[in-house]
C-alpha positions as CSV (number, residue, x, y, z in Angstrom):
1,X,-78.2,-94.9,91.0
2,X,-81.9,-95.1,90.3
3,X,-84.6,-95.2,93.0
4,X,-85.5,-98.9,93.8
5,X,-89.0,-100.0,92.9
6,X,-91.4,-99.9,95.8
7,X,-94.1,-102.5,96.4
8,X,-97.6,-101.5,97.5
9,X,-98.1,-101.5,101.3
10,X,-99.8,-104.9,101.2
11,X,-98.5,-107.1,98.3
12,X,-100.3,-110.3,98.9
13,X,-98.5,-113.6,98.5
14,X,-100.1,-115.9,101.0
15,X,-103.5,-116.2,102.7
16,X,-105.4,-118.5,105.0
17,X,-109.2,-118.9,104.3
18,X,-111.7,-119.4,107.0
19,X,-114.5,-121.8,105.8
20,X,-115.0,-124.5,103.2
21,X,-118.4,-123.6,101.8
22,X,-119.4,-122.3,98.4
23,X,-117.9,-118.8,98.8
24,X,-114.6,-120.2,100.1
25,X,-114.4,-122.7,97.3
26,X,-115.0,-119.9,94.7
27,X,-112.4,-117.7,96.2
28,X,-109.9,-120.6,96.5
29,X,-110.3,-121.4,92.8
30,X,-109.4,-117.8,91.8
31,X,-106.2,-117.5,93.8
32,X,-103.8,-119.0,91.2
33,X,-104.7,-116.3,88.7
34,X,-103.8,-113.7,91.4
35,X,-100.5,-115.4,92.2
36,X,-101.7,-115.9,95.8
37,X,-101.0,-119.2,97.7
38,X,-103.4,-120.5,100.3
39,X,-101.4,-121.9,103.2
40,X,-104.3,-123.3,105.3
41,X,-108.0,-123.7,105.4
42,X,-109.5,-123.0,108.8
43,X,-112.6,-125.2,109.5
44,X,-114.7,-126.3,112.4
45,X,-113.0,-128.7,114.8
46,X,-113.2,-132.3,113.5
47,X,-114.2,-131.3,109.9
48,X,-111.9,-132.9,107.3
49,X,-108.8,-132.3,109.4
50,X,-105.9,-134.5,108.3
51,X,-103.7,-134.8,105.3
52,X,-104.8,-132.2,102.6
53,X,-103.4,-129.5,100.4
54,X,-103.7,-126.9,101.8
55,X,-103.9,-128.3,105.3
56,X,-107.1,-128.1,107.2
57,X,-106.8,-126.7,110.7
58,X,-109.2,-125.6,113.4
59,X,-106.9,-123.3,115.3
60,X,-105.0,-120.3,114.0
61,X,-102.2,-121.2,116.3
62,X,-101.6,-124.2,114.1
63,X,-100.9,-122.2,110.9
64,X,-97.9,-123.7,109.1
65,X,-96.5,-120.2,108.5
66,X,-97.7,-116.6,108.9
67,X,-100.0,-115.5,106.0
68,X,-100.2,-112.0,104.7
69,X,-104.0,-112.1,105.1
70,X,-106.8,-114.2,106.7
71,X,-110.0,-114.3,104.6
72,X,-113.2,-115.0,106.4
73,X,-115.7,-116.9,104.3
74,X,-117.2,-118.8,107.2
75,X,-119.9,-116.6,108.6
76,X,-120.6,-114.6,111.8
77,X,-119.5,-117.3,114.3
78,X,-116.3,-118.0,112.4
79,X,-115.4,-114.3,112.3
80,X,-116.1,-114.0,116.0
81,X,-114.0,-117.0,116.8
82,X,-111.0,-116.5,114.5
83,X,-111.0,-112.8,113.6
84,X,-109.7,-111.5,117.0
85,X,-107.0,-114.1,117.1
86,X,-105.7,-113.2,113.7
87,X,-105.9,-109.5,114.4
88,X,-104.1,-109.8,117.8
89,X,-101.3,-111.7,116.0
90,X,-100.9,-108.7,113.7
91,X,-102.5,-110.4,110.6
92,X,-105.1,-108.4,108.6
93,X,-108.5,-110.0,108.1
94,X,-110.9,-109.6,105.2
95,X,-114.6,-110.5,105.7
96,X,-118.0,-110.4,104.1
97,X,-119.6,-111.3,107.4
98,X,-120.5,-107.7,108.1
99,X,-123.7,-108.6,110.0
100,X,-121.5,-109.9,112.9
101,X,-120.5,-106.3,113.7
102,X,-124.1,-105.6,114.8
103,X,-123.2,-107.5,117.9
104,X,-121.5,-104.9,120.1
105,X,-119.4,-107.5,121.9
106,X,-118.1,-109.0,118.7
107,X,-117.4,-105.5,117.3
108,X,-115.5,-104.5,120.4
109,X,-113.5,-107.8,120.4
110,X,-112.4,-107.3,116.8
111,X,-111.6,-103.6,117.3
112,X,-109.6,-104.2,120.5
113,X,-107.7,-107.1,118.9
114,X,-106.9,-104.9,115.8
115,X,-105.6,-102.1,117.9
116,X,-103.5,-104.5,120.1
117,X,-102.0,-106.2,117.1
118,X,-101.7,-103.2,114.8
119,X,-103.8,-105.0,112.2
120,X,-107.0,-104.1,110.2
121,X,-110.3,-105.7,109.5
122,X,-111.1,-105.2,105.8
123,X,-114.9,-105.0,105.1
124,X,-115.9,-106.3,101.7
125,X,-119.0,-105.1,100.0
126,X,-120.5,-108.6,99.5
127,X,-123.7,-109.0,97.6
128,X,-124.4,-105.2,97.3
129,X,-122.8,-102.3,95.3
130,X,-122.9,-98.5,95.4
131,X,-121.3,-98.3,98.8
132,X,-118.7,-95.9,97.5
133,X,-121.4,-93.4,96.8
134,X,-123.0,-94.0,100.2
135,X,-119.6,-93.5,101.9
136,X,-119.1,-90.3,100.0
137,X,-122.6,-89.1,100.9
138,X,-122.0,-89.8,104.6
139,X,-119.3,-87.0,104.6
140,X,-122.2,-84.6,104.5
141,X,-125.7,-85.0,106.1
142,X,-127.8,-88.0,105.3
143,X,-131.4,-87.8,106.2
144,X,-132.5,-91.3,105.3
145,X,-131.1,-94.7,104.2
146,X,-133.4,-97.6,103.6
147,X,-132.6,-101.1,102.4
148,X,-135.2,-103.5,101.1
149,X,-134.3,-107.2,100.7
150,X,-136.5,-109.3,98.5
151,X,-136.1,-113.1,98.0
152,X,-138.3,-115.9,96.8
153,X,-140.0,-117.8,99.7
154,X,-137.4,-120.6,99.6
155,X,-134.7,-118.1,100.1
156,X,-136.0,-117.5,103.6
157,X,-136.2,-121.1,104.7
158,X,-134.4,-121.7,108.0
159,X,-134.8,-118.0,109.1
160,X,-137.3,-116.3,111.5
161,X,-139.4,-115.5,108.4
162,X,-140.9,-119.1,108.8
163,X,-142.4,-118.1,112.1
164,X,-143.6,-114.7,110.9
165,X,-145.5,-115.8,107.7
166,X,-146.5,-119.0,106.0
167,X,-143.9,-119.3,103.2
168,X,-145.9,-122.0,101.5
169,X,-149.1,-120.1,101.3
170,X,-148.2,-116.6,100.2
171,X,-149.1,-115.6,96.6
172,X,-147.9,-112.0,96.6
173,X,-144.9,-110.1,98.0
174,X,-145.2,-110.3,101.8
175,X,-143.0,-108.4,104.3
176,X,-141.9,-110.3,107.3
177,X,-139.5,-107.8,108.9
178,X,-139.4,-104.1,109.4
179,X,-136.8,-102.5,111.7
180,X,-133.3,-101.2,112.0
181,X,-130.3,-102.7,110.4
182,X,-129.0,-103.8,113.8
183,X,-132.2,-105.7,114.5
184,X,-132.1,-107.2,111.0
185,X,-128.5,-108.4,111.3
186,X,-129.0,-109.9,114.8
187,X,-132.3,-111.6,113.9
188,X,-131.4,-112.8,110.5
189,X,-127.6,-113.6,110.8
190,X,-127.6,-115.7,107.6
191,X,-129.5,-113.2,105.5
192,X,-128.6,-109.6,106.6
193,X,-125.0,-109.0,105.7
194,X,-126.2,-106.6,103.0
195,X,-128.2,-104.6,105.5
196,X,-125.1,-104.4,107.6
197,X,-122.9,-103.3,104.7
198,X,-125.3,-100.5,104.0
199,X,-125.4,-99.5,107.6
200,X,-121.6,-99.5,108.0
201,X,-121.1,-97.5,104.8
202,X,-123.7,-94.9,105.7
203,X,-125.4,-93.7,108.9
204,X,-125.0,-96.7,111.2
205,X,-126.9,-99.8,112.3
206,X,-129.5,-97.9,114.4
207,X,-130.5,-95.3,111.8
208,X,-130.6,-97.5,108.7
209,X,-134.1,-98.8,108.0
210,X,-134.7,-102.3,106.7
211,X,-137.6,-104.2,105.2
212,X,-137.3,-107.9,104.3
213,X,-139.9,-109.4,101.9
214,X,-140.7,-112.9,100.8
215,X,-141.8,-112.6,97.1
216,X,-143.1,-115.5,95.1
217,X,-143.0,-113.4,91.9
218,X,-139.2,-113.2,91.8
219,X,-136.5,-115.9,91.2
220,X,-133.5,-113.9,92.3
221,X,-132.4,-112.1,95.5
222,X,-133.2,-108.4,95.0
223,X,-131.5,-105.7,97.0
224,X,-132.7,-102.1,96.9
225,X,-131.1,-99.1,98.5
226,X,-132.6,-95.6,98.7
227,X,-130.7,-92.7,100.1
228,X,-131.5,-89.0,100.7
229,X,-129.1,-86.3,102.0
230,X,-127.3,-83.1,101.4
231,X,-125.7,-84.5,98.2
232,X,-129.1,-85.2,96.7
233,X,-130.8,-88.7,96.3
234,X,-130.0,-92.0,94.8
235,X,-131.8,-95.3,94.4
236,X,-130.6,-98.5,92.9
237,X,-131.4,-102.2,92.7
238,X,-129.3,-105.3,92.3
239,X,-130.8,-108.7,91.3
240,X,-128.3,-111.2,92.4
241,X,-127.8,-114.8,91.4
242,X,-126.5,-117.6,93.7
243,X,-123.5,-119.7,93.2
244,X,-124.1,-122.8,91.2
245,X,-123.1,-125.3,93.9
246,X,-125.1,-123.4,96.6
247,X,-127.8,-121.0,95.4
248,X,-128.1,-119.5,98.9
249,X,-124.6,-118.1,98.6
250,X,-124.3,-114.9,96.6
251,X,-122.1,-115.0,93.5
252,X,-121.4,-111.3,93.8
253,X,-120.3,-111.7,97.4
254,X,-117.7,-114.3,96.3
255,X,-116.7,-112.0,93.5
256,X,-116.3,-109.0,95.8
257,X,-113.7,-110.9,97.8
258,X,-111.7,-111.7,94.7
259,X,-112.0,-108.1,93.4
260,X,-110.7,-106.8,96.8
261,X,-107.8,-109.2,96.7
262,X,-106.9,-108.1,93.1
263,X,-107.1,-104.5,94.2
264,X,-104.6,-105.1,96.9
265,X,-102.2,-106.3,94.3
266,X,-102.3,-103.1,92.2
267,X,-99.8,-100.2,92.6
268,X,-102.6,-98.0,91.3
269,X,-106.2,-98.6,92.2
270,X,-109.4,-97.6,94.0
């Protein structure tokens, strides 16, 4: 008798998605190609809750069935609210809201829930790349990691940059933040997930240096990482485009979730 075929540890069949914004809609549209079924969309209380397919719910305890994975596309507050619940229930969670982990209380809540439920929080690279090289470099000694985030002035609307500089008046690249990745993630919760991803892959929130710049000479969101360590040095830049239905949401961030889901489906992969 032959040896029976063995599935990967996590062969995804069903998911629940937190959020209903541009990134969530992008991920939702790709699920059929992955043979993954969404069983529920988790949204704010009172938002479009009623008859829909998949059903809209505001409480994970109202899930129609147990999903293989909960995908957070809802941001820091959504991860803080729903992530620990899912993890405590033993359901793995995937998120691009990495900046939320700069808050020690949120990080502890997620960690404790994961340990209690025997589940894992999967961190997705989001709008940045090269984190595999950074993780490898962190096995040795890293002397410096810096992240520079550069966006056109309108990309900083609704953020503390408005109080730091006059976004309407600048005519040249103008820094409006210099500090640690933890400070950046806590101060700019809607703009600093990339800084958090770099910090978590490398030398941590408090040692990773961040500069944020409003630049009227660019039309895309530009992310630059520079690293020095025992391995040598590397420096790279990504110029990212926004999603068509919400230019403030990164196309690459949405794609990174889909890529991570596809990777979980493979018997051989990275």
